[in-house]
TIBA-144911 format. One record per residue (C-alpha): x, y, z. Coordinates in nm, 3 decimals. Example, Ala and Ser with C-alpha at 12.3 -4.5 7.8 and 13.67 -1.06 7.14 Angstrom:
2
<X=1.230	Y=-0.450	Z=0.780>
<X=1.367	Y=-0.106	Z=0.714>
end
This chain:
227
<X=18.533	Y=27.173	Z=4.773>
<X=18.387	Y=27.149	Z=5.101>
<X=18.006	Y=27.230	Z=5.161>
<X=17.960	Y=27.511	Z=5.388>
<X=17.766	Y=27.419	Z=5.693>
<X=17.471	Y=27.657	Z=5.859>
<X=17.348	Y=27.680	Z=6.179>
<X=17.111	Y=27.447	Z=6.271>
<X=16.705	Y=27.624	Z=6.270>
<X=16.549	Y=27.606	Z=6.666>
<X=16.272	Y=27.367	Z=6.719>
<X=15.910	Y=27.514	Z=6.624>
<X=15.615	Y=27.411	Z=6.750>
<X=15.473	Y=27.022	Z=6.726>
<X=15.410	Y=26.940	Z=6.388>
<X=15.618	Y=27.228	Z=6.258>
<X=15.947	Y=27.125	Z=6.076>
<X=16.276	Y=27.293	Z=6.167>
<X=16.289	Y=27.447	Z=5.796>
<X=15.951	Y=27.648	Z=5.866>
<X=16.079	Y=27.800	Z=6.134>
<X=16.141	Y=28.186	Z=6.058>
<X=16.436	Y=28.316	Z=6.296>
<X=16.737	Y=28.509	Z=6.284>
<X=16.844	Y=28.418	Z=6.619>
<X=17.062	Y=28.127	Z=6.562>
<X=17.292	Y=28.304	Z=6.303>
<X=17.392	Y=28.630	Z=6.584>
<X=17.742	Y=28.635	Z=6.690>
<X=17.802	Y=28.471	Z=7.048>
<X=17.947	Y=28.707	Z=7.340>
<X=17.976	Y=29.096	Z=7.302>
<X=17.977	Y=29.159	Z=6.925>
<X=18.041	Y=29.543	Z=6.792>
<X=17.887	Y=29.613	Z=6.447>
<X=18.160	Y=29.479	Z=6.275>
<X=18.108	Y=29.132	Z=6.454>
<X=17.711	Y=29.189	Z=6.373>
<X=17.766	Y=29.275	Z=6.011>
<X=18.014	Y=28.989	Z=5.938>
<X=17.750	Y=28.743	Z=6.060>
<X=17.456	Y=28.924	Z=5.852>
<X=17.627	Y=28.825	Z=5.548>
<X=17.516	Y=28.432	Z=5.608>
<X=17.206	Y=28.536	Z=5.819>
<X=16.949	Y=28.258	Z=5.659>
<X=16.687	Y=28.288	Z=5.907>
<X=16.421	Y=28.370	Z=5.652>
<X=16.371	Y=28.245	Z=5.255>
<X=16.465	Y=28.609	Z=5.183>
<X=16.819	Y=28.584	Z=5.149>
<X=16.739	Y=28.359	Z=4.858>
<X=16.690	Y=28.602	Z=4.613>
<X=16.818	Y=28.947	Z=4.752>
<X=17.209	Y=29.010	Z=4.622>
<X=17.337	Y=29.043	Z=4.951>
<X=17.246	Y=29.116	Z=5.349>
<X=17.214	Y=29.522	Z=5.391>
<X=17.288	Y=29.534	Z=5.760>
<X=17.312	Y=29.900	Z=5.916>
<X=17.519	Y=30.153	Z=5.910>
<X=17.681	Y=30.463	Z=6.084>
<X=17.795	Y=30.573	Z=6.418>
<X=17.813	Y=30.306	Z=6.720>
<X=17.750	Y=30.586	Z=6.931>
<X=17.475	Y=30.796	Z=6.721>
<X=17.238	Y=30.990	Z=6.944>
<X=16.970	Y=30.888	Z=6.636>
<X=16.883	Y=30.588	Z=6.525>
<X=16.682	Y=30.605	Z=6.189>
<X=16.476	Y=30.280	Z=6.134>
<X=16.363	Y=30.174	Z=5.763>
<X=16.122	Y=29.916	Z=5.639>
<X=16.368	Y=29.703	Z=5.396>
<X=16.672	Y=29.757	Z=5.165>
<X=16.540	Y=29.884	Z=4.804>
<X=16.701	Y=29.811	Z=4.489>
<X=17.008	Y=30.018	Z=4.497>
<X=17.055	Y=29.922	Z=4.865>
<X=17.045	Y=29.533	Z=4.776>
<X=17.280	Y=29.575	Z=4.455>
<X=17.542	Y=29.838	Z=4.690>
<X=17.511	Y=29.709	Z=4.992>
<X=17.423	Y=30.005	Z=5.149>
<X=17.104	Y=30.168	Z=5.365>
<X=16.940	Y=30.428	Z=5.250>
<X=17.152	Y=30.503	Z=4.928>
<X=16.885	Y=30.499	Z=4.680>
<X=16.620	Y=30.779	Z=4.610>
<X=16.468	Y=30.771	Z=4.946>
<X=16.820	Y=30.823	Z=5.115>
<X=16.875	Y=31.114	Z=4.934>
<X=16.493	Y=31.276	Z=5.067>
<X=16.581	Y=31.164	Z=5.406>
<X=16.940	Y=31.330	Z=5.396>
<X=16.800	Y=31.636	Z=5.305>
<X=16.517	Y=31.624	Z=5.536>
<X=16.775	Y=31.584	Z=5.846>
<X=16.974	Y=31.847	Z=5.734>
<X=16.675	Y=32.080	Z=5.721>
<X=16.523	Y=31.956	Z=6.081>
<X=16.861	Y=32.026	Z=6.252>
<X=16.946	Y=31.622	Z=6.272>
<X=17.356	Y=31.577	Z=6.128>
<X=17.353	Y=31.252	Z=5.918>
<X=17.670	Y=31.209	Z=6.081>
<X=17.511	Y=31.147	Z=6.411>
<X=17.276	Y=30.880	Z=6.284>
<X=17.293	Y=30.531	Z=6.276>
<X=17.056	Y=30.412	Z=5.964>
<X=16.933	Y=30.052	Z=5.940>
<X=16.610	Y=29.819	Z=5.874>
<X=16.378	Y=29.580	Z=5.983>
<X=16.450	Y=29.358	Z=5.759>
<X=16.808	Y=29.328	Z=5.595>
<X=16.717	Y=29.132	Z=5.282>
<X=16.577	Y=29.348	Z=4.964>
<X=16.193	Y=29.125	Z=4.873>
<X=16.056	Y=29.200	Z=4.536>
<X=15.878	Y=29.081	Z=4.224>
<X=15.965	Y=29.138	Z=3.872>
<X=15.721	Y=29.191	Z=3.655>
<X=15.774	Y=29.187	Z=3.303>
<X=15.566	Y=29.448	Z=3.185>
<X=15.744	Y=29.689	Z=3.399>
<X=16.078	Y=29.624	Z=3.134>
<X=16.176	Y=29.309	Z=3.404>
<X=16.215	Y=29.577	Z=3.686>
<X=16.277	Y=29.428	Z=4.033>
<X=15.935	Y=29.589	Z=4.254>
<X=15.937	Y=29.620	Z=4.617>
<X=15.722	Y=29.363	Z=4.824>
<X=15.616	Y=29.474	Z=5.150>
<X=15.796	Y=29.206	Z=5.388>
<X=15.562	Y=28.978	Z=5.627>
<X=15.519	Y=29.015	Z=5.967>
<X=15.683	Y=28.675	Z=5.985>
<X=15.994	Y=28.786	Z=5.853>
<X=15.985	Y=29.098	Z=6.024>
<X=15.934	Y=28.902	Z=6.318>
<X=16.251	Y=28.643	Z=6.174>
<X=16.500	Y=28.915	Z=6.144>
<X=16.377	Y=29.143	Z=6.481>
<X=16.698	Y=28.999	Z=6.644>
<X=16.960	Y=29.167	Z=6.442>
<X=16.762	Y=29.514	Z=6.518>
<X=16.741	Y=29.416	Z=6.890>
<X=17.168	Y=29.359	Z=6.869>
<X=17.184	Y=29.704	Z=6.694>
<X=17.011	Y=29.859	Z=6.927>
<X=17.200	Y=29.728	Z=7.202>
<X=17.553	Y=29.844	Z=7.087>
<X=17.445	Y=30.205	Z=6.956>
<X=17.208	Y=30.282	Z=7.253>
<X=17.019	Y=30.608	Z=7.063>
<X=16.889	Y=30.887	Z=7.272>
<X=16.593	Y=30.919	Z=7.021>
<X=16.446	Y=30.656	Z=6.773>
<X=16.255	Y=30.765	Z=6.450>
<X=16.056	Y=30.476	Z=6.290>
<X=16.010	Y=30.544	Z=5.922>
<X=15.675	Y=30.425	Z=5.802>
<X=15.471	Y=30.108	Z=5.957>
<X=15.642	Y=29.842	Z=5.895>
<X=15.945	Y=30.002	Z=6.113>
<X=15.670	Y=30.148	Z=6.385>
<X=15.544	Y=29.786	Z=6.368>
<X=15.853	Y=29.589	Z=6.442>
<X=15.956	Y=29.812	Z=6.696>
<X=15.628	Y=29.887	Z=6.865>
<X=15.407	Y=29.637	Z=6.807>
<X=15.095	Y=29.522	Z=6.572>
<X=14.883	Y=29.792	Z=6.723>
<X=15.105	Y=30.100	Z=6.619>
<X=14.959	Y=30.303	Z=6.300>
<X=15.149	Y=30.586	Z=6.155>
<X=14.879	Y=30.768	Z=6.062>
<X=14.751	Y=30.824	Z=6.428>
<X=15.090	Y=30.812	Z=6.587>
<X=15.346	Y=31.009	Z=6.372>
<X=15.508	Y=31.352	Z=6.530>
<X=15.506	Y=31.241	Z=6.890>
<X=15.719	Y=31.153	Z=7.134>
<X=15.625	Y=30.752	Z=7.208>
<X=15.776	Y=30.527	Z=7.492>
<X=15.971	Y=30.264	Z=7.430>
<X=16.054	Y=29.967	Z=7.652>
<X=16.253	Y=30.168	Z=7.978>
<X=16.387	Y=30.437	Z=7.747>
<X=16.113	Y=30.673	Z=7.854>
<X=16.005	Y=30.890	Z=7.563>
<X=16.246	Y=30.813	Z=7.295>
<X=16.078	Y=30.703	Z=6.972>
<X=15.926	Y=30.961	Z=6.735>
<X=15.722	Y=30.817	Z=6.432>
<X=15.688	Y=30.938	Z=6.055>
<X=15.618	Y=30.836	Z=5.728>
<X=15.881	Y=30.661	Z=5.528>
<X=16.043	Y=30.890	Z=5.288>
<X=15.994	Y=30.673	Z=4.984>
<X=15.653	Y=30.796	Z=5.068>
<X=15.762	Y=31.144	Z=4.999>
<X=15.880	Y=30.998	Z=4.617>
<X=15.526	Y=30.910	Z=4.568>
<X=15.261	Y=31.108	Z=4.718>
<X=15.096	Y=31.362	Z=4.431>
<X=15.184	Y=31.651	Z=4.652>
<X=15.588	Y=31.627	Z=4.714>
<X=15.595	Y=31.918	Z=4.873>
<X=15.349	Y=31.884	Z=5.152>
<X=15.471	Y=31.547	Z=5.221>
<X=15.877	Y=31.640	Z=5.220>
<X=15.744	Y=31.935	Z=5.456>
<X=15.538	Y=31.659	Z=5.667>
<X=15.880	Y=31.471	Z=5.717>
<X=16.051	Y=31.720	Z=5.828>
<X=15.794	Y=31.841	Z=6.083>
<X=15.828	Y=31.512	Z=6.229>
<X=16.190	Y=31.492	Z=6.239>
<X=16.209	Y=31.840	Z=6.435>
<X=16.050	Y=31.640	Z=6.692>
<X=16.378	Y=31.446	Z=6.774>
<X=16.573	Y=31.722	Z=6.735>
<X=16.384	Y=31.885	Z=7.023>
<X=16.418	Y=31.618	Z=7.212>
<X=16.780	Y=31.582	Z=7.142>
<X=16.840	Y=31.915	Z=7.234>
end
């Protein structure tokens, strides 16, 4: 059987071997690939070590003409198994909140800053795969996919869900506690970003109803911007 070859990693700083460089850039398709082409290419991404333990790449999903792009952190356990973003408990919270805020879920594109599930297995918890936050290096490695998605979808509003998503898009100075619920500028798009908590935070909150209503309130800012 022929051995599969992969694109070579780009050169890194002096003294750093190619294996140490984290970037998805060599795996992006050339030309003007649409979402199907990007999704197919991302399935073979080896831009960082996270692909080794994950079941599969979980690329974005939704309309390529969506007015709203929703950006989360990374796929969870259910997303990793099913290959679709936001299909677990947090996804159900998000869909309900979008509807209540007046945003049609069918007019959205959902994706994550990192496309592979990062986890640890804790034997004391029945060998469950427990989410681990991606590192800045892993988020940066995966950013070329997000840039490509934004270019294709070209949304009117981007909603960042949580701190990792906000930092991936807006830089390391982003703080969701300080910047949530307001329109934020992004590159040449003007005030087109709304930050809020990740829907999984609602599930972890002591007062779930208050956390949920806060999520809905932030999403309403995005809905108002669309109108």
